[in-house]
C-alpha positions, 0 to 999 in steps of 0.5 A: 275314169270312165264308170262302166257300172250297169244302172237300172231305170225302172219303166212305170205303167205309163211307159216313163221312168219313174224317177230321172235318175238311174239305180245303182243296183237291180235291188234298189230298183225293186225296192223303188217299184215297191215304194212307188206302189205303196205311194198309192195305197191310200188311194187304192189304185194308180190311174195311168195316162190313158185313164185305167185304174191299175190296182196297187197290187198290180202295179209292180207287175206293170213296172219293168227294170231295164239296164242302161 
C-alpha cells in the first residue's frame, strides 16, 4: 500500500535539509527548527557556509519548511 501522507523537510540557512529524514508533521518540523537553533545557544550564533554569523534568534527565520 502506498503512503500518501505529506511529509515536511526543514531547509536550514545553508539551503540544505537539517536532517536526512523528513518530518511526519508540520509541527514536528517547527519543533525541529527550535531544537536546531537551540544547539547554537552556547556559541551564540550559527555560521553558514558563506561565513556569515547568524544570531541564534535569527536562525528560525532563516529556515523554511517544505512539503514533500
